[in-house]
VOROBA-94431 format. One line per 5 residues: for each residue x, y, z of C-alpha. Coordinates in Angstrom, 3 decimals. Example, Ala and Ser with C-alpha at 12.3 -4.5 7.8 and 13.67 -1.06 7.14 Angstrom:
2
12.300,-4.500,7.800; 13.670,-1.060,7.140 $
REM end
This chain:
357
30.982,37.801,-150.512; 29.176,36.664,-147.399; 25.532,35.607,-147.827; 24.734,37.008,-144.385; 26.096,40.052,-142.581 $
28.767,39.464,-139.975; 29.794,42.010,-137.370; 33.500,41.715,-136.619; 33.812,44.203,-133.757; 33.867,47.911,-132.976 $
36.203,49.458,-135.533; 36.145,52.936,-134.040; 34.299,55.569,-132.085; 33.835,58.778,-134.044; 35.058,61.773,-132.049 $
34.225,65.200,-133.415; 36.706,67.863,-132.318; 37.239,71.613,-132.789; 40.960,71.256,-133.596; 42.232,68.044,-135.207 $
45.936,68.648,-134.629; 45.427,69.431,-130.954; 43.097,66.454,-130.480; 45.382,64.006,-132.307; 48.334,64.957,-130.105 $
46.225,64.757,-126.916; 44.648,61.353,-127.657; 48.000,60.054,-128.901; 49.959,60.979,-125.767; 47.268,60.605,-123.096 $
45.376,57.545,-124.405; 48.068,55.812,-126.433; 46.021,55.799,-129.639; 49.222,56.471,-131.565; 48.826,54.235,-134.646 $
47.709,56.439,-137.552; 45.839,54.293,-140.075; 45.055,57.248,-142.314; 44.771,61.018,-142.414; 42.634,62.667,-145.045 $
41.281,66.098,-145.936; 38.292,65.971,-148.272; 34.587,66.692,-148.672; 32.030,64.713,-146.652; 29.505,64.171,-149.448 $
27.464,61.221,-148.226; 26.258,62.448,-144.819; 23.712,64.977,-146.086; 20.888,63.856,-143.736; 23.149,64.816,-140.818 $
25.130,67.779,-142.227; 22.308,70.195,-142.968; 21.776,68.872,-146.511; 25.175,70.132,-147.693; 28.530,68.460,-148.366 $
31.027,69.580,-145.710; 34.784,70.038,-145.814; 36.561,67.990,-143.186; 39.797,66.483,-141.967; 39.944,63.122,-140.258 $
42.465,60.765,-138.675; 41.772,57.120,-137.903; 43.960,56.045,-134.973; 44.148,52.948,-132.806; 46.062,51.473,-129.885 $
48.228,48.381,-130.343; 46.884,47.168,-126.999; 43.682,46.412,-128.856; 40.096,47.562,-128.853; 38.396,49.873,-131.300 $
40.098,52.998,-132.586; 39.165,56.668,-132.800; 38.022,58.450,-135.934; 39.037,61.968,-134.974; 36.997,64.308,-137.176 $
36.943,68.090,-137.692; 34.769,70.357,-139.795; 37.091,72.669,-141.742; 34.568,74.543,-143.920; 32.704,75.904,-140.881 $
33.464,76.540,-137.238; 32.639,73.387,-135.257; 29.796,74.042,-132.817; 30.477,72.856,-129.286; 27.621,71.436,-127.160 $
25.533,74.220,-125.673; 25.369,72.402,-122.325; 27.531,70.057,-120.291; 26.654,66.510,-121.343; 25.452,64.339,-118.456 $
24.839,60.666,-117.992; 21.585,59.778,-119.715; 21.608,62.549,-122.306; 20.528,61.051,-125.616; 23.253,59.480,-127.721 $
26.729,58.283,-126.801; 27.346,60.133,-123.543; 30.433,58.122,-122.486; 32.995,56.023,-124.375; 34.432,52.972,-122.616 $
38.177,52.273,-122.841; 39.729,49.024,-121.640; 42.643,48.522,-119.273; 44.274,45.334,-118.041; 45.506,47.121,-114.878 $
42.998,49.537,-113.347; 45.389,50.807,-110.676; 48.148,51.543,-113.189; 45.649,53.327,-115.439; 44.332,55.454,-112.563 $
47.892,56.394,-111.601; 48.959,57.170,-115.162; 45.973,59.396,-115.920; 46.254,61.174,-112.555; 49.941,61.917,-113.119 $
49.598,62.910,-116.784; 47.339,65.895,-116.267; 44.076,64.212,-117.239; 40.938,65.281,-115.354; 39.949,62.268,-113.254 $
36.312,62.524,-112.155; 35.844,59.521,-109.893; 37.596,57.013,-107.714; 38.051,53.381,-108.706; 34.759,51.660,-107.910 $
32.923,48.496,-108.851; 30.144,48.412,-111.411; 26.887,46.613,-110.499; 28.309,43.417,-112.023; 31.522,43.738,-109.952 $
34.080,45.140,-112.423; 36.515,47.925,-111.483; 36.191,51.199,-113.355; 36.589,54.984,-113.094; 35.790,58.059,-115.177 $
37.843,60.820,-116.748; 37.147,63.851,-118.940; 39.205,65.051,-121.899; 40.070,68.627,-122.877; 36.749,68.972,-124.743 $
34.683,67.751,-121.740; 33.951,64.376,-123.347; 33.344,61.658,-120.743; 35.388,58.437,-120.806; 35.029,55.335,-118.658 $
38.115,53.223,-117.995; 37.009,49.605,-117.511; 39.150,46.719,-116.283; 39.354,43.990,-118.931; 42.187,41.509,-119.376 $
42.313,41.593,-123.182; 45.631,42.925,-124.551; 46.576,42.536,-128.217; 50.131,43.841,-127.806; 51.540,45.437,-124.667 $
52.599,49.092,-124.942; 53.881,51.780,-122.587; 50.337,52.951,-121.923; 48.174,51.433,-119.211; 44.978,51.476,-121.283 $
43.873,50.097,-124.621; 41.300,51.211,-127.124; 37.512,51.419,-127.309; 35.607,48.764,-125.354; 32.130,50.166,-126.059 $
29.938,53.021,-124.977; 27.336,54.288,-122.551; 24.268,55.351,-124.523; 21.518,57.557,-123.171; 18.126,56.393,-124.441 $
14.498,57.431,-124.066; 13.159,53.883,-123.777; 15.494,50.936,-123.245; 13.048,48.360,-124.632; 12.618,50.377,-127.822 $
16.377,50.882,-128.293; 17.067,47.180,-127.780; 15.591,46.673,-131.254; 18.912,48.017,-132.556; 21.480,47.048,-129.927 $
20.207,43.514,-129.296; 18.312,42.584,-132.440; 20.669,44.119,-135.025; 24.070,44.516,-133.350; 23.730,41.218,-131.505 $
24.291,42.288,-127.881; 22.185,39.405,-126.621; 23.615,38.944,-123.102; 22.326,41.070,-120.218; 25.165,41.315,-117.688 $
23.237,43.659,-115.414; 19.815,45.329,-115.353; 19.272,47.578,-112.339; 17.387,50.679,-111.312; 18.907,53.010,-108.708 $
20.953,56.097,-107.908; 24.344,54.495,-108.557; 27.182,55.088,-106.098; 29.870,53.960,-108.579; 29.041,56.966,-110.771 $
29.848,59.461,-107.974; 31.681,62.455,-109.439; 30.304,62.041,-112.964; 27.872,64.721,-114.259; 24.323,63.458,-113.731 $
25.293,60.926,-111.030; 22.669,62.255,-108.620; 19.766,61.145,-110.811; 17.924,57.830,-110.815; 18.463,55.512,-113.781 $
17.634,52.196,-115.297; 20.972,50.812,-116.387; 21.395,47.765,-118.652; 24.846,46.406,-119.521; 24.976,44.285,-122.677 $
27.532,41.859,-124.097; 27.374,39.399,-126.977; 27.751,35.673,-127.548; 28.767,36.448,-131.128; 32.194,35.156,-132.149 $
34.017,37.547,-134.469; 35.978,36.139,-137.381; 36.858,39.200,-139.467; 40.279,40.222,-140.726; 40.970,42.622,-137.836 $
38.928,40.938,-135.098; 42.029,39.917,-133.051; 42.750,43.638,-132.569; 39.180,44.684,-131.819; 38.480,42.024,-129.183 $
35.096,41.941,-127.448; 32.907,44.919,-126.586; 30.051,45.983,-124.330; 27.295,48.566,-124.584; 25.489,50.113,-121.640 $
22.013,51.552,-122.198; 20.938,54.042,-119.553; 17.562,55.702,-119.129; 17.310,58.622,-116.705; 14.055,58.389,-114.745 $
13.787,61.675,-112.855; 14.784,64.362,-115.358; 14.198,65.037,-119.042; 17.337,64.084,-121.012; 18.723,66.412,-123.650 $
19.666,65.397,-127.179; 23.443,65.688,-127.322; 23.374,66.815,-130.966; 20.262,68.990,-130.767; 20.786,71.967,-133.103 $
24.217,70.757,-134.228; 25.631,68.796,-137.163; 27.210,65.362,-137.362; 30.944,65.930,-136.971; 30.559,68.693,-134.417 $
32.447,68.021,-131.153; 31.386,64.945,-129.217; 30.910,61.249,-129.912; 29.458,61.260,-133.417; 28.962,57.523,-134.095 $
29.826,53.977,-133.104; 31.377,52.205,-136.090; 31.342,48.430,-136.623; 33.627,46.534,-138.976; 31.411,44.159,-140.971 $
31.514,41.591,-143.752; 28.586,41.521,-146.183; 27.317,45.055,-146.818; 24.643,43.927,-149.290; 23.341,41.395,-146.772 $
23.445,43.994,-143.999; 21.378,46.376,-146.119; 18.591,43.808,-146.374; 18.920,42.683,-142.757; 18.525,46.118,-141.163 $
15.667,46.934,-143.522; 13.861,43.791,-142.377; 14.251,45.024,-138.775; 12.724,48.413,-139.565; 15.981,50.398,-139.632 $
16.870,50.958,-143.285; 20.186,52.640,-144.131; 19.942,56.416,-143.840; 23.345,56.805,-145.543; 24.752,54.282,-148.022 $
28.060,54.892,-149.806; 27.554,51.756,-151.927; 24.641,53.503,-153.642; 27.310,55.588,-155.399; 28.967,54.451,-158.619 $
32.317,54.058,-156.849; 33.391,52.820,-153.449; 34.290,55.219,-150.693; 37.948,56.286,-150.583; 39.727,57.756,-147.565 $
43.070,58.503,-149.195; 45.042,55.267,-149.030; 42.171,53.411,-147.298; 38.950,52.399,-149.026; 35.729,50.480,-148.544 $
31.960,50.855,-148.269; 30.091,52.395,-145.348; 26.496,52.891,-144.280; 24.540,54.225,-141.306; 21.409,53.450,-139.372 $
19.876,55.630,-136.680; 18.803,54.124,-133.351; 15.482,55.244,-131.809; 17.160,57.765,-129.482; 19.193,59.237,-132.370 $
22.555,57.482,-131.968; 24.244,56.907,-135.322; 25.572,53.399,-135.969; 28.057,53.050,-138.816; 28.895,49.855,-140.687 $
32.169,49.668,-142.634; 33.214,46.915,-145.011; 36.935,47.513,-145.516; 38.502,46.932,-148.923; 42.027,48.280,-148.444 $
44.188,49.460,-145.543; 47.678,50.958,-146.023; 50.613,49.641,-144.000; 53.759,51.247,-145.434; 52.773,54.023,-147.813 $
56.293,54.687,-149.143; 56.624,51.073,-150.233; 53.057,50.830,-151.506; 52.369,48.050,-149.000; 48.705,47.661,-148.112 $
46.212,45.009,-147.039; 43.695,44.315,-149.811; 40.532,42.596,-148.566; 38.203,43.088,-151.524; 36.950,39.779,-152.868 $
38.355,37.850,-149.920; 36.465,34.548,-149.857; 36.801,33.651,-146.185; 35.872,35.884,-143.281; 38.745,34.947,-141.003 $
41.435,36.837,-139.068; 44.588,37.964,-140.788; 47.835,36.381,-139.547; 49.105,37.844,-136.271; 52.450,38.842,-137.817 $
50.603,40.947,-140.388; 48.343,42.628,-137.833; 51.358,43.483,-135.686; 52.845,45.345,-138.666; 50.484,48.190,-137.771 $
53.158,49.118,-135.222; 55.153,50.724,-138.042; 52.404,53.358,-138.277; 53.092,54.648,-134.754; 53.426,58.427,-134.480 $
55.389,59.908,-131.576; 55.129,63.465,-130.291 $
REM end
C-alpha cells in the first residue's frame, strides 16, 4: 500500500443517461468507446448525499476506447424516471459543462462526425494556446469538445480517442483551484485569458464574457492502467456577465448529464487524509463499509469529494478488472506492492472486450 496518494489519470467521465441501451449503442458507434469493462444492475447504496437520502436502483456500463484516454461510466436510474436538465446547459454553468475527447487527426475527426449524423456545433478553430478543436452535441444535448492531441494507445477505426478532460463552470476560479490544482495536481497554467472567445462560436453561451484557465499537470503517472489513460487537461471557466445555473439544481446524481470526473488512484487511505488536510473531506467513502465495493466482476474502493462549485470528483482504487469472463481471467491488483504500469501486452488484451453493433 502506498504511503502517499498517487493519481494515475482520469479513469472515466460519468455520463448519466435516460436510456442505457440507447446511450451505449450511440457512444459505441459514434465515439468508438466500444470496450465494455463491465455492465452491472444493482442498488446505488453509497451515494445517499446525492441521491435524495435513498439507495437507488441503477444500471451502469464502464466503456473505453482502445485509442486511449479515460472511459465513460454510462449510468441510468432504473427505479425512477431520470430527470433531464430543465434548461439547455451553456458554457459556464456550474459543474462539468463540456467533456473533452482527444483526437490525433482533427480533420479526420471533423469529417467522421459530420458524416456520421452527429450534431457538429462549431468549425475547427484554435484555442487561446493554439491547439485545434471543435464542438459537438450528443443525442441528449451534452456538449463535447474534440481536441487535437497526438497520444494514441492503439489505433482503431475511429478518428477520436477517449476522455482528455473537461470544461468546468465555476463561481470563483481562485476558490476552485483549491481542488483542481492543490488536490488533483493540475499545477501548470497553459492559458489564462478573459474575453468573448471567437473559438467558441456556435456553442451555447459563446456570446458571454469569460475568464478561462486551461490547466495541465507535471505529475507523472505510474499506475497499472496509466499507459491507456495518458495525460489530461481541465479548463476552468467563469462567466462574467450572466449568473450561471447549477447543472444539477433540483436533480439527483445519476440524472442525465456529466455526473462526475473519476480518477484512478493508488493509496485510498492516504488520499482520505490528504483531502481532509486540504479542507475537502470525503463526502462518500465506500471503504467505510465492512466490504469493498463490487461492480459485478470488477471491484475496488471509491470515494468522492465535492469541489466548491459543486462538481463531484471520484477517486477509485481498483482491486480487480475482468478480461475474459468465460475463462475467469481477470487482473487482480489488490496488494500490489509497486505502483507501476501493467505490461503492454496485458493492457492490449482489453481489445477482446470490444462490442460491435
